[in-house]
C-alpha positions in Angstrom: 89.6 119.8 93.6 92.2 118.4 91.2 92.7 114.9 92.4 96.2 113.4 92.0 95.0 109.8 92.1 92.2 107.4 91.2 91.3 104.2 93.0 90.3 101.1 91.1 90.0 97.4 92.0 93.2 95.5 92.1 93.9 93.6 88.9 96.1 90.6 88.0 98.4 93.0 86.1 99.2 94.8 89.3 100.7 91.7 90.9 104.2 92.4 89.5 104.3 95.8 91.4 102.9 94.2 94.6 105.5 91.4 94.5 108.3 94.0 94.0 107.0 96.1 97.0 106.7 93.0 99.2 110.3 92.2 98.5 111.5 95.7 99.5 112.6 95.4 103.1 112.7 99.2 103.5 108.9 99.3 102.7 107.9 96.3 104.7 109.7 97.4 107.8 107.2 100.3 108.1 104.2 97.8 108.2 102.9 95.7 111.1 103.5 92.4 109.3 106.8 90.5 109.2 109.1 90.5 106.2 108.8 87.3 104.2 110.2 86.5 100.8 107.2 86.2 98.5 107.4 85.0 94.9 105.1 85.7 92.0 103.4 82.3 92.3 102.5 83.0 95.9 101.1 86.4 94.9 99.1 84.8 92.1 97.5 82.4 94.6 96.9 85.3 97.0 95.1 87.1 94.3 92.9 84.1 93.5 92.0 84.0 97.2 91.1 87.6 97.1 88.8 87.1 94.1 87.0 84.3 96.1 86.5 86.7 99.1 85.5 89.9 97.5 82.3 90.1 99.4 84.2 90.8 102.6 87.3 92.5 101.3 87.9 95.6 99.1 91.4 95.8 97.6 92.1 98.9 95.6 95.0 100.1 93.5 96.1 103.6 94.0 96.9 105.0 90.5 98.2 108.4 89.4 95.2 110.2 87.7 97.4 111.5 84.9 99.1 108.3 83.9 97.1 105.4 85.5 100.4 104.0 86.9 99.9 102.1 90.1 101.8 103.6 93.0 100.2 101.9 96.0 97.3 100.0 97.5 94.6 100.6 100.0 92.4 98.0 101.5 89.2 97.5 103.5 89.5 94.0 104.9 87.5 91.6 107.0 84.3 93.5 106.5 81.9 92.6 109.2 78.4 93.3 107.8 76.7 92.8 111.2 78.9 95.2 113.2 79.5 97.4 110.1 83.3 97.5 110.5 86.4 96.8 108.5 90.2 96.9 108.9 92.0 99.6 106.9 95.4 99.1 105.3 97.5 101.3 103.0 100.9 101.1 101.3 102.5 103.6 99.0 105.0 101.3 97.2 106.6 103.6 94.7 109.2 105.8 96.4 108.6 108.6 93.9 105.0 108.8 95.1 105.8 109.0 98.8 105.6 112.3 100.7 103.3 113.9 98.1 100.0 113.6 99.9 98.9 110.6 97.9 98.5 108.5 101.0 96.2 111.1 102.6 94.1 111.4 99.5 93.8 107.6 99.1 92.8 107.3 102.8 90.1 109.9 102.5 88.7 108.4 99.3 88.7 104.9 100.8 87.0 106.2 104.0 84.4 107.9 101.9 83.7 104.6 100.1 83.6 102.7 103.4 81.1 105.1 105.0 79.0 106.4 102.1 78.9 103.4 99.8 79.4 100.4 102.0 77.5 101.9 104.9 80.2 100.9 107.4 80.1 102.5 110.9 83.7 101.9 112.0 87.1 101.5 110.3 90.1 100.3 112.3 93.8 99.7 111.9 97.0 99.1 113.8 100.2 101.1 113.3 103.7 100.6 114.5 104.3 102.8 117.6 107.5 104.0 116.0 105.9 105.0 112.7 105.1 108.7 113.5 104.5 109.6 109.8 101.7 107.1 109.5 100.2 108.0 112.9 100.2 111.7 111.9 98.3 110.8 108.7 95.7 108.7 110.4 95.1 111.4 113.1 94.9 114.1 110.4 92.0 112.2 108.7 90.2 111.5 112.0 91.5 108.2 113.4 91.9 108.0 117.1 94.2 105.9 119.2 92.4 103.3 121.2 95.2 102.0 123.4 98.4 100.0 123.0 99.2 96.5 122.0 102.5 95.9 123.8 105.3 94.0 122.1 102.7 92.8 119.5 104.9 92.7 116.4 108.3 91.2 115.7 110.3 93.7 113.6 114.0 94.0 112.9 114.9 91.4 115.6 112.8 92.8 118.4 109.2 93.0 119.6 107.6 96.4 119.1 104.3 98.0 120.2 101.3 98.5 117.9 98.8 101.3 118.4 95.2 100.3 117.5 93.3 103.2 115.9 89.8 103.6 114.6 87.4 106.2 113.1 83.7 106.2 113.3 81.5 107.4 110.4 80.5 110.6 112.3 84.1 111.4 113.0 85.3 111.3 109.4 86.7 114.5 107.9 85.1 114.2 104.5 
């Protein structure tokens, strides 16, 4: 299979792209978190915090295989080594990389890493109930909805529902 992307650990040099994506309201509105203005100094401190918590967090840059250019990020966060679980998060920040299957490929690679390398048993996430594109991607790779968090996120001046989803190791479509 000819892979479009490679994943590598996030580096300080990636922070300019992350700061730019975090300032793009059209990107942030698709995520569960609230929009906040974040400057480069805040991102620099955030990165330092990540470096201090690497044992329980995996933060990977999604890079085009051909050029090495960062186009997004994928994370396994709050790794619980007793219960063998982690929270999954992904963002394709570069508009030119969206809609090309890069998110699906990055998700599959990250899940392979979670289950085969880190020996996790469960990976979970939450997705905005109105984000059908993301829900379809997650279902395609094997995540299953586990209920509904009603009015759990404040987006665009209103409270919206979040859908919790998870995938178990033996459900992964590797």
